[in-house]
C-alpha positions in Angstrom: 3.8 11.9 1.6 5.3 14.9 -0.3 5.0 17.0 2.6 6.8 14.6 4.8 9.7 13.7 1.9 10.1 17.3 0.6 12.5 18.4 -2.3 15.7 16.0 -2.4 17.7 16.8 -5.5 20.6 14.3 -5.9 18.8 11.6 -4.1 17.2 8.0 -4.8 13.7 7.1 -4.3 11.9 3.8 -4.5 8.3 3.4 -5.3 7.7 -0.1 -3.7 4.8 -2.0 -5.2 4.1 1.0 -7.5 0.8 -0.5 -9.1 -0.3 2.2 -11.3 2.4 4.9 -10.5 0.7 7.4 -8.4 3.5 7.7 -5.6 6.1 7.4 -8.3 4.5 10.3 -10.4 4.7 12.6 -7.0 8.2 11.8 -6.2 9.8 12.1 -9.6 9.6 16.0 -9.3 11.2 15.9 -5.5 14.2 13.5 -6.2 16.9 12.9 -8.7 15.6 9.6 -9.6 12.6 7.2 -9.0 12.8 3.2 -9.3 9.0 1.9 -9.7 8.9 -1.7 -8.5 6.2 -4.0 -8.8 5.3 -7.7 -9.2 2.8 -7.1 -12.0 4.5 -6.5 -15.3 1.1 -5.2 -16.6 1.2 -2.4 -13.8 4.7 -1.7 -14.8 4.0 -1.3 -18.0 1.0 1.4 -17.1 3.2 3.1 -15.1 6.0 3.7 -17.4 3.4 4.6 -20.4 1.9 7.3 -18.1 5.5 8.6 -17.0 6.2 9.2 -20.6 3.5 10.4 -21.4 3.9 13.1 -18.3 7.3 13.7 -19.2 9.2 12.2 -16.6 12.4 11.2 -17.6 13.9 10.2 -14.4 11.3 7.0 -13.6 12.8 3.4 -14.0 10.6 0.2 -13.8 11.6 -2.8 -12.3 9.5 -6.2 -11.7 10.8 -7.5 -8.6 9.0 -9.1 -5.2 8.9 -7.0 -2.1 10.6 -9.8 -0.2 13.3 -10.1 -2.7 14.8 -6.7 -4.2 17.5 -6.6 -6.5 19.0 -3.7 -5.3 22.3 -3.3 -3.1 22.6 -2.2 0.4 22.0 1.1 1.3 21.4 2.8 -2.4 18.1 4.4 -1.8 17.5 7.9 0.5 13.8 7.4 0.4 11.6 4.6 -0.3 7.8 4.5 -0.4 5.0 2.0 -0.2 1.4 3.1 -1.0 -1.3 0.3 -0.5 1.0 -2.8 -1.3 2.4 -4.1 1.9 -1.2 -5.8 2.6 -0.6 -7.9 -0.9 3.2 -9.0 0.6 3.4 -12.8 1.5 5.9 -12.3 4.0 5.1 -9.0 5.8 8.4 -9.1 7.9 10.6 -10.0 4.8 9.5 -6.9 3.0 9.9 -4.5 5.8 13.7 -6.1 6.4 14.1 -5.8 2.5 13.0 -2.0 2.7 15.4 -1.5 5.6 18.3 -3.2 3.9 18.2 -0.9 0.8 18.1 2.0 2.4 20.7 4.3 3.4 21.7 5.0 7.2 19.0 7.8 8.4 17.1 7.0 5.3 13.3 7.7 5.0 10.4 5.3 4.5 7.0 6.3 4.3 4.2 3.7 4.1 0.5 3.8 3.8 -2.3 1.1 3.8 -5.4 0.2 4.7 -5.2 -1.0 8.4 -7.1 -3.8 10.5 -9.2 -2.4 13.2 -7.7 -4.9 15.6 -10.6 -6.8 17.4 -11.1 -10.2 16.0 -14.7 -10.0 14.8 -14.0 -6.6 12.6 -11.0 -8.1 11.8 -12.3 -11.3 10.1 -14.7 -9.5 8.1 -12.2 -6.8 6.5 -9.8 -9.8 5.6 -13.0 -11.5 4.4 -14.3 -8.3 2.3 -10.8 -7.9 0.5 -10.4 -11.2 -0.4 -13.4 -11.6 -2.3 -12.4 -8.6 -3.9 -8.6 -9.1 -4.8 -7.4 -13.0 -4.5 -3.9 -11.6 -4.1 -5.2 -9.8 -0.8 -2.7 -11.2 2.1 -3.5 -9.5 4.9 -4.4 -5.8 6.5 -2.1 -5.3 9.5 -3.3 -3.4 12.5 -1.1 -0.2 13.5 -0.1 -2.2 16.5 1.3 -4.8 14.2 3.0 -2.0 11.9 4.9 -0.5 14.8 6.0 -3.7 16.0 7.3 -5.1 12.5 9.0 -1.8 11.7 10.8 -2.0 15.0 12.0 -5.4 14.7 13.1 -4.4 11.0 14.9 -1.5 12.4 13.0 1.1 11.6 12.3 3.9 14.2 8.7 4.6 13.3 7.0 8.3 13.7 3.6 8.2 15.5 0.8 7.5 12.5 -1.2 9.5 10.8 -4.9 7.6 10.2 -7.8 8.3 8.2 -11.2 6.7 7.5 -11.7 6.1 3.8 -15.4 5.6 2.1 -14.9 2.8 -0.8 -17.5 3.6 -3.4 -18.7 -0.1 -4.2 -19.3 0.2 -8.0 -15.7 1.9 -8.0 -14.0 -0.5 -5.4 -15.0 -3.6 -7.5 -15.0 -2.2 -11.0 -11.3 -1.6 -10.6 -10.5 -4.8 -10.0 -13.0 -6.3 -12.4 -14.7 -8.4 -9.9 -16.7 -11.0 -11.5 -20.3 -10.9 -10.5 -21.1 -13.8 -8.1 -18.1 -12.4 -6.1 -19.8 -9.1 -5.9 -22.9 -10.7 -4.7 -20.9 -12.7 -2.1 -19.7 -9.3 -0.6 -23.2 -7.6 -0.9 -24.7 -10.9 0.8 -22.1 -10.8 3.8 -22.7 -7.1 4.4 -26.6 -8.0 4.6 -25.6 -10.8 7.6 -23.3 -8.5 9.4 -24.1 -7.9 12.9 -24.5 -4.2 14.4 -21.1 -4.0 15.6 -19.6 -4.7 12.0 -22.1 -2.8 10.4 -21.4 0.5 12.4 -17.8 0.0 12.2 -17.4 -0.4 8.1 -20.6 1.8 8.1 -22.5 -0.4 5.3 -24.5 1.6 3.1 -27.6 0.6 0.7 -25.5 0.5 -2.1 -22.6 -1.6 -0.7 -20.3 1.2 -0.2 -18.1 1.1 3.2 -15.6 2.6 5.1 -12.0 1.4 6.0 -9.3 2.5 8.3 -5.9 3.9 6.5 -2.9 5.1 7.8 0.3 6.9 6.7 3.5 5.9 8.6 7.0 7.5 8.6 10.3 5.5 9.8 13.7 5.9 9.6 
């Protein structure tokens, strides 16, 4: 992400769905000012406290939904969304809002888990995600990302794809997943057919691997 964006003194950046602020903290040294936006007041509190601890005085928090951003048209030079879009209630509306608030020629960088595409592994991925976090809406496929970005008025570059290993205890622990839902996830994994088990590389401890991507768009 930092290599794509580069130094942008004097420019305004948006971290959409900032969570704990990980992307915003990386953006802050690159831009004149960063607005960290999230629906969760708790997450914004975490991000602002950590920003203060790090001495990042050019970061401001804003509580809002991705689909209804409280910003003027064409006010940001850069927008970043890291592992947030799968929580958006309306994916197309969220992308349209990012396009609206970016200046002409502005850069957007999106990072997220992506659906494998075919129905069988897709259903398993969405189910595992939802059992872990009820705020999950959908992991979109790369084709869905490209098509949706185009409809929103972006020109997407080729995506970089990665395989990300999720350690089960850490993955569930970070969300405080109740014991019954953690057991449900493990029970499902044990019943998976070979095609699903191979794709996600289910481990004996419940750890598994997902597909992720980084895509830049102007």
